C-alpha atoms as a printed R data frame, in Angstrom:
   type eleno elety resid chain resno      x       y      z
1  ATOM     1    CA   UNK     A     1 64.349  94.801 91.591
2  ATOM     2    CA   UNK     A     2 63.420  96.440 88.294
3  ATOM     3    CA   UNK     A     3 66.483  95.210 86.395
4  ATOM     4    CA   UNK     A     4 67.840  98.740 85.934
5  ATOM     5    CA   UNK     A     5 71.635  98.771 85.641
6  ATOM     6    CA   UNK     A     6 73.477 101.969 86.541
7  ATOM     7    CA   UNK     A     7 77.119 102.907 86.152
8  ATOM     8    CA   UNK     A     8 77.952 104.206 89.560
9  ATOM     9    CA   UNK     A     9 81.653 104.018 90.179
10 ATOM    10    CA   UNK     A    10 85.095 104.246 88.632
11 ATOM    11    CA   UNK     A    11 87.797 102.627 90.737
12 ATOM    12    CA   UNK     A    12 91.527 102.124 90.598
13 ATOM    13    CA   UNK     A    13 92.500  98.486 90.049
14 ATOM    14    CA   UNK     A    14 94.525  98.480 93.296
15 ATOM    15    CA   UNK     A    15 91.520  99.732 95.291
16 ATOM    16    CA   UNK     A    16 89.251  97.170 93.660
17 ATOM    17    CA   UNK     A    17 91.669  94.377 94.519
18 ATOM    18    CA   UNK     A    18 91.604  95.442 98.178
19 ATOM    19    CA   UNK     A    19 87.778  95.533 98.230
20 ATOM    20    CA   UNK     A    20 86.823  92.806 95.754
21 ATOM    21    CA   UNK     A    21 84.328  90.994 97.986
22 ATOM    22    CA   UNK     A    22 82.412  94.199 98.689
23 ATOM    23    CA   UNK     A    23 82.499  95.195 95.018
24 ATOM    24    CA   UNK     A    24 81.119  91.843 93.902
25 ATOM    25    CA   UNK     A    25 78.267  92.219 96.384
26 ATOM    26    CA   UNK     A    26 77.460  95.715 95.122
27 ATOM    27    CA   UNK     A    27 77.529  94.593 91.505
28 ATOM    28    CA   UNK     A    28 75.307  91.598 92.266
29 ATOM    29    CA   UNK     A    29 72.846  93.214 94.670
30 ATOM    30    CA   UNK     A    30 72.835  96.905 93.740
31 ATOM    31    CA   UNK     A    31 73.310  96.380 89.985
32 ATOM    32    CA   UNK     A    32 76.444  98.543 89.859
33 ATOM    33    CA   UNK     A    33 78.848  98.584 86.977
34 ATOM    34    CA   UNK     A    34 82.343  99.269 88.313
35 ATOM    35    CA   UNK     A    35 84.846 100.537 85.763
36 ATOM    36    CA   UNK     A    36 88.356  99.510 86.764
37 ATOM    37    CA   UNK     A    37 91.022 102.061 85.901
38 ATOM    38    CA   UNK     A    38 94.801 102.118 85.777
39 ATOM    39    CA   UNK     A    39 96.208 105.653 85.787
40 ATOM    40    CA   UNK     A    40 92.742 106.983 84.891
41 ATOM    41    CA   UNK     A    41 92.559 104.727 81.844
42 ATOM    42    CA   UNK     A    42 89.561 102.350 81.827
43 ATOM    43    CA   UNK     A    43 90.848  98.768 81.692
44 ATOM    44    CA   UNK     A    44 87.856  96.514 82.448
45 ATOM    45    CA   UNK     A    45 84.493  96.463 84.201
46 ATOM    46    CA   UNK     A    46 82.702  94.393 86.806
47 ATOM    47    CA   UNK     A    47 79.129  93.968 85.589
48 ATOM    48    CA   UNK     A    48 76.000  92.142 86.757
49 ATOM    49    CA   UNK     A    49 75.984  88.537 85.561
50 ATOM    50    CA   UNK     A    50 72.948  89.137 83.345
51 ATOM    51    CA   UNK     A    51 74.922  91.653 81.314
52 ATOM    52    CA   UNK     A    52 77.853  89.278 80.975
53 ATOM    53    CA   UNK     A    53 75.562  86.406 79.979
54 ATOM    54    CA   UNK     A    54 73.809  88.605 77.398
55 ATOM    55    CA   UNK     A    55 77.178  89.526 75.878
56 ATOM    56    CA   UNK     A    56 78.063  85.812 75.659
57 ATOM    57    CA   UNK     A    57 74.751  85.028 73.936
58 ATOM    58    CA   UNK     A    58 75.324  87.572 71.172
59 ATOM    59    CA   UNK     A    59 78.876  86.452 70.464
60 ATOM    60    CA   UNK     A    60 81.046  88.229 73.011
61 ATOM    61    CA   UNK     A    61 81.913  91.710 74.167
62 ATOM    62    CA   UNK     A    62 82.810  93.100 70.736
63 ATOM    63    CA   UNK     A    63 79.490  91.980 69.244
64 ATOM    64    CA   UNK     A    64 77.568  93.343 72.266
65 ATOM    65    CA   UNK     A    65 79.254  96.734 71.832
66 ATOM    66    CA   UNK     A    66 78.419  96.688 68.126
67 ATOM    67    CA   UNK     A    67 74.743  95.967 68.851
68 ATOM    68    CA   UNK     A    68 74.443  98.528 71.643
69 ATOM    69    CA   UNK     A    69 76.245 101.275 69.728
70 ATOM    70    CA   UNK     A    70 73.478 101.175 67.110
71 ATOM    71    CA   UNK     A    71 70.992 102.258 69.793
72 ATOM    72    CA   UNK     A    72 72.937 105.179 71.272
73 ATOM    73    CA   UNK     A    73 74.373 108.292 69.629
74 ATOM    74    CA   UNK     A    74 78.138 108.550 69.379
75 ATOM    75    CA   UNK     A    75 79.818 110.445 72.210
76 ATOM    76    CA   UNK     A    76 81.021 113.916 71.412
77 ATOM    77    CA   UNK     A    77 84.573 114.851 72.430
78 ATOM    78    CA   UNK     A    78 84.747 115.853 76.095
79 ATOM    79    CA   UNK     A    79 81.432 114.173 76.935
80 ATOM    80    CA   UNK     A    80 81.454 111.936 80.015
81 ATOM    81    CA   UNK     A    81 78.871 109.779 81.773
């Protein structure tokens, strides 16, 4: 495994709840990031543990976003992953 993390799926919270064991396996083994949505609004994400641990080390999710945003250009309106 090369450590590459890819965002591969958006999923409704209800669907994720029904398939949580499979999703956890995909996140752990396939390095997926699953964005959980409610009415097409992103609510949370399931991420590989290394990403969660890295966020903890730098002071939490807000600090991790602050650090990462310095390395990527701002999204333009209408731009999606």
